[in-house]
C-alpha positions, -999 to 999 in steps of 0.1 A, spaced: -45 -226 92 -74 -218 73 -91 -198 98 -60 -178 108 -54 -170 71 -90 -162 66 -90 -135 94 -57 -124 83 -67 -119 45 -99 -100 56 -80 -75 77 -50 -73 54 -29 -81 84 -4 -104 69 -2 -129 98 4 -163 90 6 -196 114 34 -208 92 71 -193 91 71 -196 53 38 -176 48 21 -192 19 52 -206 5 43 -236 28 15 -242 5 27 -249 -32 -3 -254 -50 -9 -226 -74 -47 -225 -68 -40 -213 -32 -19 -184 -46 -49 -175 -70 -74 -177 -43 -56 -156 -17 -45 -131 -42 -81 -125 -55 -93 -122 -16 -68 -96 -8 -76 -80 -37 -113 -78 -31 -105 -64 5 -87 -39 -11 -117 -23 -28 -141 0 -11 -166 -17 8 -195 6 -4 -189 -12 -40 -200 -45 -27 -233 -28 -12 -237 -16 -49 -230 -51 -63 -258 -64 -37 -282 -38 -52 -270 -49 -86 -259 -16 -95 -232 -25 -117 -227 4 -141 -222 26 -106 -193 4 -96 -178 8 -128 -181 45 -129 -157 44 -97 -126 62 -109 -107 49 -79 -117 14 -85 -105 18 -123 -71 35 -112 -66 7 -88 -73 -22 -112 -51 -3 -136 -23 0 -112 -26 -36 -103 -25 -49 -140 3 -28 -153 26 -38 -120 16 -74 -128 27 -73 -164 59 -54 -158 70 -77 -129 60 -108 -148 79 -94 -179 108 -88 -156 107 -122 -140 104 -143 -173 142 -149 -177 145 -156 -139 123 -186 -134 125 -200 -168 92 -218 -164 71 -198 -188 49 -167 -188 21 -182 -164 47 -192 -137 61 -156 -136 26 -141 -138 18 -163 -109 43 -152 -87 39 -112 -100 2 -113 -92 6 -129 -59 30 -103 -46 15 -72 -64 -19 -78 -48 0 -85 -14 18 -55 -14 -6 -32 -28 -34 -45 -4 -8 -40 25 -12 -78 34 25 -85 31 22 -122 23 48 -140 3 54 -172 -15 91 -167 -25 120 -143 -13 116 -113 -36 151 -102 -24 163 -123 -50 143 -106 -77 157 -80 -103 160 -44 -92 133 -33 -116 106 -57 -101 117 -47 -65 114 -12 -74 79 -16 -84 70 -35 -54 84 -6 -31 63 20 -54 32 1 -45 39 2 -8 30 42 -13 0 34 -32 -22 11 -11 -59 -1 -16 -91 19 -22 -105 42 4 -129 24 25 -111 -8 25 -91 -26 51 -57 -18 32 -34 9 45 -6 31 32 -17 63 11 -49 49 -6 -56 54 -44 -83 81 -39 -58 103 -24 -33 98 -50 -59 104 -77 -70 137 -61 -32 148 -55 -24 141 -93 -55 161 -106 -46 188 -81 -12 192 -93 -22 189 -131 -45 220 -124 -17 238 -106 5 232 -137 -24 241 -164 -29 274 -143 8 285 -150 -1 289 -188 -36 299 -181 -38 318 -148 -72 335 -155 -89 299 -161 -114 285 -133 -106 249 -130 -120 225 -107 -109 191 -95 -135 163 -98 -141 128 -87 -167 105 -96 -181 134 -115 -182 155 -84 -166 186 -75 -141 182 -48 -139 211 -24 -107 231 -17 -106 220 21 -107 184 11 -76 189 -13 -55 210 13 -65 180 37 -50 157 11 -18 177 4 -11 179 41 -17 141 46 12 137 18 32 161 40 32 143 69 34 108 55 67 116 38 78 136 68 73 105 90 89 84 66 119 106 64 123 106 104 115 68 104 144 61 80 166 83 100 160 68 133 161 32 120 198 39 100 209 46 137 213 8 141 238 10 113 220 -12 86 219 -4 49 198 25 36 176 -2 16 168 -20 51 162 13 70 140 30 43 119 -1 37 116 -9 74 102 25 80 81 23 49 65 -10 55 56 1 90 42 32 81 21 16 53 13 -13 75 26 -36 44 51 -56 69 80 -69 52 104 -47 33 138 -54 14 170 -65 23 175 -76 59 136 -69 65 125 -88 35 99 -117 32 123 -142 46 137 -119 74 121 -101 103 125 -70 124 143 -91 153 177 -78 143 167 -42 152 175 -27 186 148 -23 214 144 14 209 135 10 171 112 -18 178 92 7 201 94 34 174 84 13 146 54 -1 167 45 35 169 49 41 133 24 11 125 -4 26 149 5 60 132 -1 46 98 -31 23 107 -50 53 122 -43 76 92 -18 98 108 -39 128 118 -56 114 150 -22 104 165 -6 136 153 -32 157 170 -25 142 203 10 158 204 -8 192 198 -12 217 228 -46 232 215 -60 194 217 -56 192 256 -67 230 262 -99 236 272 -119 260 249 
C-alpha cells in the first residue's frame, strides 16, 4: 500500500490499491502527510533546485508559487467554513477534510477520504473551479496550470486598461520579466482549445442520458486529469456506468489533457504530415 500510494502521489495520478482510497486509513496524520506531499508535487520542480542551493528568496519571488498557495489557502478556508455546520466536529475536523480535498483536486491527484457529493453546493462549486486551476508549471499536476491563469488575468487586465488609455504602452510581466506577445497568444489559444474540448466532451458524454453535472464533471475530470467528478462519477462512484464509446472518448480526452492539448491536436492537422 505504501509503495503504490507513494508512486501515485509523486505522479499525481490518484491510483489507490484500496476501493475507498484514503478513507481506508482513518488516521488524521495520514491525511496531513498525503495532502502535504501532493501539494509539494504540484510545485515547479525548479523551486526544489533553488531550495537545494539555499536560494530561498528566489523561491518566494515566484509569483506563480504565491498565487498557487493563495488559491489553496483561500479555498481551504472557504470550504472549511462551509463544512463546519455539516460535520459538527469543530473547525479542525472541517479544516482536515477541506485541506485534503483542496490539495487533492488542485494537484489533480483525485484522492478522497469522504464523499464530497454530500457536501453543500458552495463547497462543491469551489472544488469544480479548482479542477480548472491545476498545479504550477513544471510539476506533475495537470489542468490549465497557475502560470497560464496568471498570464491570462494580466493580459485581460491590460486589454481593459487599454480601453480607457488606448495610447498607453503596457507590457505583461511574470516574475519581473516581460512576457513576449507570442507567448501570450499561445496562452490564449490554449484556453480556447481547452474550453472547446471541454464543451465537446460534455456534449458527447451527455449522449448517454446522464445529468449535466455527471456529463460536465466527467469531461472536466478527464481533460484536467483530476479523475473523479460529481454526481454519478463522484469520489465514491466510477466511470463504469458509461457506454463503451464514451469510455474510449474520455480515454482520448485524458491523453489530450496529459500532453497539454497542442501535441495531440497537431496530429490532426494536414500540414503536420505534409512534406515541406
